[in-house]
ROBAMI-997487 format. One line per field, with one value per residue (C-alpha): x, y negated, z negated. Coordinates in Angstrom, 2 decimals. Layout:
N
east: c(X, ...)
north: c(Y, ...)
up: c(Z, ...)
END
This chain:
511
east: c(147.33, 147.30, 150.54, 149.09, 145.65, 147.71, 148.42, 144.86, 143.57, 146.09, 145.00, 141.21, 142.08, 143.97, 140.92, 138.67, 140.61, 140.91, 137.32, 136.85, 139.24, 137.73, 134.01, 133.80, 135.53, 133.19, 130.14, 131.66, 132.32, 133.59, 133.54, 129.62, 127.77, 126.29, 122.74, 124.11, 124.16, 126.42, 125.32, 127.49, 125.75, 126.88, 124.67, 123.44, 120.25, 119.71, 117.46, 116.97, 114.00, 112.57, 112.29, 109.05, 110.34, 113.58, 115.41, 114.99, 112.50, 115.34, 116.07, 112.73, 111.97, 108.45, 106.04, 103.02, 99.32, 100.31, 103.25, 103.60, 103.80, 106.18, 103.79, 103.90, 99.99, 99.24, 98.72, 97.35, 99.92, 99.25, 95.79, 93.70, 91.37, 90.91, 87.59, 86.30, 83.37, 82.11, 84.00, 87.30, 87.31, 86.61, 88.68, 88.04, 90.84, 90.38, 93.42, 95.21, 94.41, 97.13, 99.79, 102.01, 104.47, 107.93, 106.88, 104.00, 101.34, 98.58, 98.05, 94.66, 92.54, 93.45, 97.51, 96.96, 95.29, 97.84, 100.68, 98.88, 98.10, 101.84, 102.59, 99.59, 100.05, 104.05, 104.04, 107.99, 107.22, 104.89, 107.82, 105.43, 102.45, 100.38, 98.32, 98.44, 94.54, 93.33, 90.55, 90.12, 91.04, 88.98, 88.79, 85.44, 85.88, 88.49, 90.46, 88.53, 89.98, 88.10, 90.42, 88.04, 90.10, 89.23, 89.46, 89.47, 92.55, 92.21, 96.02, 95.45, 96.10, 99.69, 100.49, 100.46, 102.97, 106.59, 107.65, 104.21, 102.77, 105.16, 103.37, 104.74, 103.38, 102.41, 105.10, 107.58, 107.08, 106.56, 104.08, 106.49, 106.03, 110.13, 111.09, 112.25, 112.35, 111.02, 108.77, 107.35, 105.85, 108.49, 110.57, 113.74, 113.88, 116.06, 118.99, 121.97, 123.16, 127.04, 126.91, 128.30, 129.35, 126.53, 122.84, 122.01, 118.73, 117.74, 115.07, 111.54, 110.59, 106.86, 106.89, 103.08, 104.95, 106.86, 110.01, 112.99, 115.81, 118.37, 119.31, 120.89, 121.46, 124.15, 123.82, 127.56, 128.21, 130.92, 130.67, 133.71, 132.86, 136.11, 136.25, 132.90, 133.94, 137.04, 134.84, 132.75, 135.84, 137.62, 134.55, 134.10, 130.71, 128.46, 126.25, 126.14, 122.29, 121.08, 120.64, 123.68, 125.90, 127.96, 129.16, 128.82, 132.55, 132.92, 130.63, 133.35, 135.38, 132.74, 131.78, 135.51, 135.47, 134.21, 133.27, 130.85, 127.42, 126.32, 122.77, 120.73, 117.09, 115.33, 114.22, 111.89, 114.92, 115.38, 118.49, 117.82, 119.57, 118.25, 118.16, 118.08, 114.97, 115.12, 118.30, 120.44, 120.91, 118.44, 115.53, 115.32, 113.42, 115.19, 118.54, 116.92, 115.61, 118.81, 120.57, 118.07, 118.26, 122.09, 122.18, 122.88, 120.95, 121.53, 125.38, 125.72, 123.88, 126.42, 129.80, 129.60, 127.13, 128.17, 124.68, 123.26, 120.20, 117.85, 117.96, 115.28, 112.38, 109.84, 109.70, 109.77, 110.21, 108.76, 107.68, 104.51, 103.06, 99.74, 101.14, 103.90, 104.13, 106.90, 109.09, 109.01, 112.75, 114.98, 118.19, 118.47, 121.93, 121.07, 117.88, 119.85, 122.47, 119.79, 118.14, 121.29, 121.82, 118.69, 119.54, 122.96, 125.11, 128.72, 128.58, 129.56, 127.11, 129.07, 127.26, 128.14, 127.60, 127.18, 128.14, 127.24, 130.12, 128.32, 125.92, 129.02, 130.25, 127.04, 126.37, 128.77, 127.72, 131.42, 131.92, 128.43, 129.28, 132.58, 130.55, 127.96, 130.50, 132.31, 129.09, 127.92, 131.11, 130.36, 126.97, 128.77, 128.51, 131.76, 130.61, 132.61, 132.42, 132.00, 132.18, 130.47, 130.14, 126.31, 125.57, 127.11, 125.28, 121.83, 122.58, 123.89, 120.88, 118.32, 119.71, 119.87, 123.78, 124.08, 122.87, 123.11, 123.16, 122.12, 119.80, 118.40, 114.70, 112.40, 108.64, 108.10, 104.36, 104.09, 101.69, 102.23, 101.56, 104.74, 106.75, 104.68, 103.57, 106.79, 108.81, 106.60, 104.06, 105.40, 105.26, 106.30, 108.47, 111.49, 111.12, 111.74, 114.38, 116.33, 116.15, 114.57, 112.34, 109.79, 106.70, 103.77, 100.50, 99.09, 101.27, 99.91, 96.43, 97.08, 98.74, 96.14, 93.19, 94.96, 95.81, 92.25, 90.54, 88.23, 88.24, 91.14, 90.79, 90.71, 93.76, 95.62, 94.70, 95.84, 99.02, 99.78, 99.35, 101.48, 104.31, 103.90, 103.96, 107.23, 108.95, 108.30, 109.01, 111.84, 112.39, 114.50, 115.14, 115.36, 118.96, 118.43, 116.21, 118.15, 119.15, 120.35, 123.79, 123.83, 126.28, 126.36, 129.14, 128.13, 126.98, 124.20, 120.92, 117.47, 118.77, 116.64, 115.65, 112.07, 111.36, 112.30, 115.54, 114.02, 116.08, 114.10, 115.60, 112.57, 113.71, 117.46, 119.45, 123.35, 124.37)
north: c(-123.97, -124.55, -122.75, -119.71, -119.46, -120.06, -116.82, -115.46, -118.09, -116.82, -113.06, -114.49, -116.21, -113.25, -110.89, -113.14, -113.23, -109.60, -109.02, -111.77, -109.82, -106.56, -107.28, -110.11, -108.08, -105.00, -107.51, -108.80, -106.73, -108.51, -111.97, -112.04, -111.98, -108.68, -109.11, -109.84, -107.12, -106.74, -104.33, -103.33, -102.71, -101.44, -104.14, -107.77, -108.07, -111.60, -111.68, -115.29, -118.09, -116.59, -113.13, -111.73, -111.53, -113.78, -111.00, -107.18, -105.88, -104.42, -107.94, -108.14, -111.66, -110.96, -108.56, -107.00, -105.88, -102.28, -99.73, -96.22, -93.64, -90.81, -88.84, -91.78, -92.72, -96.37, -97.76, -101.37, -103.85, -107.70, -106.17, -104.53, -102.48, -102.26, -101.44, -100.15, -100.59, -97.42, -98.34, -99.03, -102.30, -104.44, -104.25, -106.22, -106.68, -107.57, -109.36, -109.20, -112.27, -113.98, -114.12, -116.97, -117.63, -118.64, -122.19, -122.26, -122.02, -119.14, -116.14, -116.29, -115.64, -118.95, -118.42, -114.84, -115.97, -118.45, -115.84, -113.48, -116.01, -116.93, -113.68, -112.89, -116.12, -115.49, -111.92, -111.99, -112.08, -108.91, -106.15, -103.37, -104.56, -104.63, -107.60, -107.01, -106.02, -108.75, -110.48, -112.97, -113.22, -115.16, -115.68, -114.21, -115.48, -116.95, -113.45, -111.87, -111.65, -110.13, -108.53, -108.02, -106.03, -105.49, -101.75, -99.19, -99.43, -96.20, -96.79, -100.48, -99.92, -98.32, -100.96, -103.98, -102.05, -103.57, -105.12, -104.71, -107.82, -109.92, -112.18, -116.02, -119.15, -121.59, -123.94, -121.20, -121.90, -124.19, -124.59, -122.50, -119.79, -120.41, -119.75, -122.89, -121.52, -118.17, -118.41, -114.85, -113.25, -110.76, -110.18, -112.26, -115.59, -116.53, -118.49, -118.58, -117.07, -116.89, -115.71, -112.44, -112.33, -112.15, -112.98, -113.96, -113.86, -114.92, -113.78, -114.88, -115.48, -115.60, -112.25, -110.92, -107.36, -108.65, -110.33, -108.61, -107.66, -108.63, -112.27, -112.28, -109.95, -110.45, -108.18, -108.14, -107.15, -104.74, -102.89, -100.70, -97.47, -97.06, -100.66, -100.51, -97.05, -98.79, -102.17, -99.66, -98.09, -101.22, -103.07, -105.56, -104.21, -102.47, -100.40, -99.25, -98.74, -98.33, -95.78, -94.92, -96.75, -93.67, -90.96, -87.49, -86.80, -89.59, -87.74, -85.57, -88.89, -90.61, -87.29, -87.16, -90.78, -90.91, -94.49, -93.69, -92.11, -90.29, -90.43, -89.02, -88.94, -87.82, -91.08, -91.45, -91.86, -89.32, -89.34, -88.49, -87.67, -89.69, -88.69, -91.01, -89.61, -91.80, -90.45, -87.13, -84.76, -85.55, -86.42, -82.55, -81.37, -77.94, -79.78, -81.69, -78.40, -76.95, -79.40, -79.48, -75.49, -75.66, -77.81, -75.84, -78.02, -75.99, -75.83, -79.36, -80.20, -77.88, -78.71, -82.55, -83.68, -81.42, -80.20, -83.97, -83.73, -81.50, -79.86, -81.12, -78.75, -81.55, -84.70, -87.20, -86.92, -83.93, -86.31, -87.41, -83.89, -84.80, -85.08, -82.81, -79.57, -77.29, -75.17, -76.57, -77.51, -74.50, -73.37, -70.68, -70.93, -67.80, -69.52, -72.81, -71.19, -69.70, -73.17, -74.73, -72.03, -72.43, -76.08, -75.83, -72.42, -73.44, -77.00, -79.42, -82.07, -85.27, -87.31, -90.52, -90.17, -93.71, -94.09, -97.28, -97.90, -100.23, -96.95, -94.98, -96.84, -95.89, -92.22, -89.84, -90.21, -89.97, -86.29, -85.40, -86.53, -84.74, -81.63, -81.88, -82.73, -79.56, -77.55, -78.96, -78.15, -74.55, -75.11, -76.95, -80.55, -82.76, -85.55, -88.48, -90.14, -94.41, -96.14, -99.44, -102.34, -103.05, -105.76, -103.76, -100.49, -102.35, -103.88, -100.49, -98.47, -100.94, -100.94, -97.14, -97.11, -93.94, -90.17, -89.28, -91.42, -91.21, -93.60, -93.58, -94.28, -94.67, -93.89, -97.43, -97.23, -93.22, -93.15, -90.92, -93.77, -95.71, -92.98, -92.09, -95.30, -96.83, -93.90, -91.84, -94.03, -94.98, -98.81, -98.09, -100.74, -98.21, -96.19, -99.34, -101.08, -97.85, -97.02, -93.64, -94.04, -91.05, -91.51, -88.74, -89.94, -87.18, -88.22, -91.74, -90.82, -88.66, -91.73, -94.01, -91.81, -90.63, -94.39, -95.53, -92.35, -92.89, -89.37, -88.43, -84.68, -85.33, -87.83, -84.75, -82.50, -85.09, -85.80, -81.87, -81.64, -84.70, -82.93, -79.79, -81.63, -83.52, -80.45, -79.03, -82.34, -83.06, -86.95, -86.99, -84.48, -84.69, -83.72, -84.06, -85.77, -88.28, -87.55, -91.13, -90.97, -94.06, -94.60, -97.04, -97.88, -96.02, -99.26, -99.92, -98.31, -97.43, -98.33, -95.86, -95.97, -95.27, -93.04, -96.36, -97.04, -100.17, -100.38, -100.64, -104.26, -105.30, -102.15, -101.95, -103.49, -103.37, -101.65)
up: c(-178.64, -174.73, -174.41, -176.02, -173.79, -170.53, -170.05, -170.51, -167.99, -165.45, -165.82, -165.58, -162.01, -161.18, -161.73, -160.01, -156.90, -156.95, -157.26, -154.57, -152.14, -152.81, -153.17, -150.63, -148.10, -148.78, -147.86, -144.76, -141.45, -138.48, -140.41, -141.00, -144.23, -145.73, -144.46, -141.09, -138.39, -135.35, -132.76, -129.68, -126.42, -123.21, -121.57, -121.85, -123.89, -122.18, -119.26, -118.78, -118.32, -115.16, -116.60, -118.28, -121.62, -121.78, -123.64, -124.07, -126.42, -128.39, -129.73, -132.01, -130.67, -128.98, -129.28, -127.21, -127.43, -128.05, -128.54, -127.89, -130.65, -130.64, -128.21, -125.84, -126.82, -127.08, -130.53, -131.32, -132.34, -131.88, -130.97, -133.33, -131.20, -127.06, -125.89, -122.21, -120.36, -118.57, -115.45, -116.96, -115.14, -118.19, -121.19, -124.45, -126.55, -130.46, -131.63, -135.10, -137.12, -139.39, -136.98, -136.00, -133.44, -134.20, -133.56, -135.96, -133.41, -134.52, -132.25, -130.82, -127.72, -126.08, -126.60, -125.29, -122.24, -121.42, -121.87, -119.73, -117.01, -117.07, -115.90, -113.75, -112.01, -111.07, -109.66, -109.85, -113.62, -113.60, -113.06, -113.86, -111.81, -115.03, -113.58, -109.89, -110.09, -112.36, -111.43, -114.40, -118.20, -120.58, -124.21, -125.60, -129.11, -131.23, -131.55, -128.52, -125.16, -122.06, -118.99, -116.03, -113.15, -109.45, -109.92, -112.84, -114.97, -117.38, -118.29, -119.32, -123.29, -122.16, -119.43, -122.08, -124.24, -124.56, -121.37, -119.43, -121.64, -123.82, -125.55, -126.07, -127.41, -124.68, -125.90, -124.68, -120.88, -118.40, -115.40, -113.36, -115.81, -116.87, -120.62, -122.15, -125.62, -126.39, -129.32, -129.82, -132.92, -133.58, -136.91, -135.42, -133.88, -130.89, -132.26, -129.63, -126.30, -125.04, -121.36, -121.15, -124.66, -127.27, -128.15, -131.81, -133.35, -136.99, -139.51, -139.03, -142.58, -141.74, -139.99, -140.15, -140.67, -143.76, -143.86, -142.75, -145.26, -142.38, -142.01, -138.59, -135.83, -133.19, -130.02, -128.72, -125.09, -125.00, -121.35, -121.86, -123.85, -125.47, -126.41, -127.66, -129.95, -131.30, -132.08, -134.17, -135.81, -136.89, -138.10, -135.50, -135.08, -137.38, -134.98, -131.48, -130.84, -127.23, -124.70, -123.18, -125.83, -126.79, -124.22, -125.39, -125.47, -128.17, -130.70, -131.82, -132.72, -134.43, -136.43, -137.60, -138.97, -142.51, -142.15, -139.44, -139.06, -135.81, -135.09, -132.10, -130.66, -127.66, -125.68, -122.49, -120.08, -117.41, -115.07, -111.33, -108.19, -105.37, -101.51, -98.78, -97.17, -94.10, -92.38, -91.74, -93.29, -96.21, -93.99, -93.73, -96.65, -96.74, -97.76, -100.33, -101.91, -101.27, -103.27, -106.27, -106.64, -106.48, -109.86, -112.79, -115.23, -118.25, -117.72, -116.88, -120.22, -121.91, -120.19, -119.44, -122.26, -124.96, -125.55, -125.94, -123.58, -122.09, -118.77, -116.73, -115.89, -115.61, -113.44, -116.26, -120.19, -121.73, -124.67, -122.56, -123.70, -122.23, -118.69, -118.02, -116.04, -116.82, -115.23, -111.77, -111.40, -111.18, -110.30, -107.31, -105.69, -103.27, -102.15, -101.78, -99.54, -97.38, -96.98, -95.82, -93.34, -91.78, -90.95, -88.90, -90.02, -90.37, -89.63, -92.66, -93.68, -94.34, -97.11, -99.18, -102.87, -104.19, -107.80, -109.96, -112.37, -114.79, -115.25, -115.48, -118.39, -120.23, -118.98, -117.68, -114.16, -112.61, -113.94, -113.20, -109.57, -109.31, -110.50, -107.80, -105.22, -106.21, -106.15, -102.76, -101.12, -101.57, -99.51, -96.64, -97.63, -97.51, -100.11, -100.36, -103.71, -103.59, -106.81, -106.45, -108.84, -109.93, -107.33, -104.66, -105.65, -105.60, -102.10, -100.76, -102.05, -101.04, -97.55, -97.36, -97.00, -99.17, -99.08, -102.57, -106.24, -109.48, -111.74, -115.04, -115.10, -118.29, -118.34, -120.14, -120.44, -121.25, -118.35, -115.10, -112.86, -114.07, -112.43, -109.34, -108.42, -108.53, -107.11, -104.80, -103.21, -100.09, -101.08, -104.70, -106.12, -106.91, -103.81, -101.87, -103.77, -104.29, -100.60, -101.19, -97.93, -99.17, -97.25, -97.63, -97.12, -99.31, -102.02, -101.58, -101.38, -104.98, -106.57, -105.92, -106.99, -110.01, -111.29, -110.97, -111.94, -114.98, -116.22, -118.31, -117.58, -113.86, -113.92, -115.61, -112.92, -109.91, -111.82, -112.19, -108.47, -107.90, -109.98, -107.73, -104.56, -105.49, -106.50, -103.17, -101.35, -103.49, -102.76, -105.64, -108.41, -112.09, -113.82, -117.32, -119.98, -122.27, -125.74, -127.11, -129.16, -131.34, -134.48, -137.53, -140.17, -143.47, -145.04, -142.37, -143.71, -142.17, -138.58, -136.11, -132.83, -131.24, -127.88, -126.14, -127.77, -129.70, -132.79, -136.13, -136.98, -139.35, -141.51, -141.61, -144.23, -145.20, -148.44)
END
């Protein structure tokens, strides 16, 4: 009997091994289990213990009081309702009940007060200036928080979205505001970080919005764009899901691979050409105007971006439909030549064009710079391209050791003050850090009036006036608005990006 059954047993074992080899292999990509997702990114999402959020919001570790919808309007998130008094100086926030931090601490007024005070008491953590005018914050009930400001804050609901107000359990940070462990309320919990390699999060089974399907997400750092794409093709990663993750020229390759899915969506990032306004030649407004008028934005998007982008005729993202004035940025090469001729006819203008090599690994900045170099040569500019690593670039632009450079900027709050207050005001953070050096008392006056204006209609008028002023002075100029390309392997389902390129980790799953 034993001899008779042995061949059948062997067949069964063979079949089981075959099924495991095929089926188990399909369940794993890059050596991880079926509901584990590996995302490749061109940057490191780890920000560290002395940052406001410890890790980028894309990781799903922490949440904010509000989020912004498709029209960049604030909607409640950890808050259920935000109410202002008539002056817009006092805001009362009613919190969502039944929410717990990853350490089991309940979200309530006291924990929100502690989390906000961490940021407000340590200005270096208040990167967006959300609480620079905060006079006091207090618990006005178990789930009610009262914010009192020294001046009107009409954009408060927008300012406390995303990185403007990350909320953590008080057990997360020490007396100096450093995060010792990021206990947030998000759908995923921080698990591990390997410097320069990967950040790992695991599912929060008690998430107030419902348990996610994914068990683990690994954000793998792959700076080189070719290596990123190759990792997706081989299955080392299952998605590239971040702004600047896929270059436009890579879209064709992804479309031609039956194992991959190419996706895209407009996001709130705009790409700018910055001028050094403090020294010749671009301390002369006519030359700044000439360069802007010389740029054929539509042709740039068509040739360099393969159509994946929107030629910028607005100063910031057109997704901010409430605020933008269209048609202010145009191409007129004849007028550009006239303006150049007014300055020094026949004399070449030597300029240094600094290009950030790290940014050039996420967006086609090098070919854009080369096209601008060629275009400006025809207008009497001798342009030297200088490729710099991220650290060297930041140092060079801060010191003003450049004439032109490219940079992305994202309207993270959806409110115009997040652009004008940071780039156009003479003391604006980005104006100073990027060495733009723009200083116009009228612009400062308008920025300050608009930021504190209690009347929405009046704010809209002031921001329209500011947009026209900037289009005339050209301290910087927009080139294109980003259409974010991202991609997944076919087995990844329901992974989308929002306007701020945050992936839908709480909804995604592996087929």
